[in-house]
N, C-alpha and C positions, 0 to 999 in steps of 0.2 A: 504495500500499500504505500510504499515510499520511494524516492528518488532523490539522491545527494551528490554532491561535490566537495570532496575532501582536497584542500592544496596548501601549498608552502610557497612562500615568495623568496625566491633565491637572492634576492636584493637586499631584502630587509629582515629575513629571519622570520616572518611572522608564519604564524598556523592559523588556519580557519576552515570552516564548514559552512555550506548552504544546504537545506534541506526542505522537501515539502511532503505533503501526504494528504489522502481523503480522510485521514483520522485527525483528531484534535491534538494540540499541544504537541507536534511532531518533534520539536527541538529540543523540549524538555526532556525527552527519552533517549533521543537518537544521537544528539551532538555531545563530543567530548573531548577537549581541546585543553592543552597546557602550555604555557609560554616556555618556549626553548625545549620544548619536550617533542610535541607532535599532536596529531589528530587521530582520533577513532570514531568512525560510524557504527553503530549497532542498531541494527533494524530488521524488518521483517519478524512479526510475533515477537517484539524486542524485549530484550533483558538488558535493561541499562548496566548491571551489574557488569556487563561483559566490557563494557566501555570504559568503566572507571579502571577495571583490572588491567586493559590495555594499555591505558595511560601509567599506570604503575609498572609494568613489564617496559614501557619505553623509557621511563625514568630511570629506571635500572640497567639502560644500556642495550636492550634487545633492539634487533632491526624491525622493520615492518613485517617483513615474513616471519621471523621469529615470534614476534609479538602476537599475530594471528594462530600462529600453530599454538602457542600457551592458551590462548583464550579458546580454541576449539577443545583442546584437552579439559580445560575447566568446565566447559559447557557439557560434556560427557553425552550422555543419550540425548539431548535436546538440540545437538549442534546442527542437525539437518534442518531444522527450523528456521535458524539463523542466518542473518546476511551481513557480514564484517569487512569493514575497509580502515586501511590505515597508511598513513604518511609518517616517515620519522624524520628525524634531525638531520639526516643526509639527503633528503629527499626521496629516498627509495620508497615506494609504494607496493602494496600488497593487499590481496581481497579474498574473500570466501564468500560461495553463494551456495547454501545447502540445498539438498535435493527435495525438500519440501518447501522450499521457497514459493510464494504465491504467484500465479498467474504466468505472464512472461516476464522473466527476470534475467538478470546477468550483472556484469561490471567491467570495467574498462581500466587498466592501468597506463599511467604516462609519468614522465619525470615530474616530481612535485606533485602529483595529483591521482586521484582516483575516483571513479564515479560508479555509484550501483543502484540498482533499481529494482523493484518487483512489482507486479500488477501493471506493467507498462503497457502501453499501447501498442508498442513495437520494439523489436529487440536492436534497433539503431540508436537507442536515446543516449545510452550510457557511453559509446564511441563519440557521438557528436558532442556530448559534454565536456569530454576531455580535450577533443579538438579545440572548443570553443575557448576552454580555460588557457591553452596552450598559445591560442592567438592573441592574447591579451597581456603579454608578459610585462608591458611597461606601463600599465595601470596599477592602482592599488589594489591590494588583495582582496578588499570588500568589494569593490568594482567588479574585479574579475569573477568573484563566487556569485553575485547578483547578476551579472550578464549571463553566466553560465546557467542558473537557474532559469532564467527566462529564455534561453535558447532551449532547454529540454522542454519547456512547455510548448515550444513553436514546433519541436519534432514530434508532439504527440502527448508528451508526458505520460500520466497515468491513464489505465484505459477510461476510468471514470473521472469527474471532477474532483480537483483538490480543494481542500478546506483549510489547511493550517501551511505555515512555513516560519522558516527561521534561519538567521545567520549568527554565527558566532566567530569573532576573530581575537586572537591573543597577539600582543607585541611584547615588548620588554618587562610590563610590570604584571605582578602577580594574578590581577583582575583583567576580565576581558576589555578590550579597546572597542570592540562591538559585541552587544548581546541584544539584538531585535528580535521580535517574536509576532506574529499574527496566530493566534491560537484558533481561531474559527471565523472564516470567512468565505464570502463567495467567490472573492478574488483575492486569496492572500499573498500570491506571489508579486501583484500589481500594489497591494498595500504594504507589502515588505520593501518594493521599491520607494514608496513616497516616505517610508521611515527613513531608510539609508538616505534619501535626498536630504532631509531635515537633520540626520545625525553627522553626516561625513564632514561637513565643514566645522563641527563643534567638538568632533570627539578628543581631538588632541589637547584641546583647552580642559576637558574634563580631567585627563590625567594631569596637567599641571596644577590642577585645583587639589588634588590628592597629594602631590610630591611637594608643592610650594604654594600654598594658598596666598601668599603675599604678593605673588605676580600674577594670581589668576584673573582673566579678564571678568567683567561684569555683563549679562545680557538685559540688564533692565528690567529684571521680573519684580513684582511687588516684594519689598523687604530685600532686595539684591542691592547692595550698595558699593 
């Protein structure tokens, strides 16, 4: 019920993921990212514990392929229901799609990126997502992820309408640089684009507010001096 693009920016070291689904609140369950470590997507009859575990393995120095292998072992008898994707700190990617993944499903690997999906409208979606992501290497990682999610929709996306979408990006601080979600809407990817348009010019300033409030800019909201 989900398609996702996970990626690393080789210029900045940022990691991120964008994901959409016909189910509500997809990013709350499927997106797992840690600054300086990597990104893991855990989807298709989702077990969020596998995403948390994947980040732990990446933190301990495992590659993307080793991380997926470790997660599969932990999933045990349920592994055939799972779809997993990972990008590590070196930009290597790996993925697994279980034999009981829903509908048309699959994944596609690229340097610094991996796309995965299930209940897709066609099997061309994951490759098309990776191709789009790689075309946009000069853009901010958030914009690359957003544009790739839109490309997936153009290619057919899910077999049915999507209802939720989210984007999570980390940079050098321990908290997310971008954490945007549309948890239930008739046009979640379009609404996510609107949120990104609002957030992008402000996001660095909110990092400054956390690190050095004496130099943080004001946005002129009531009570903000």
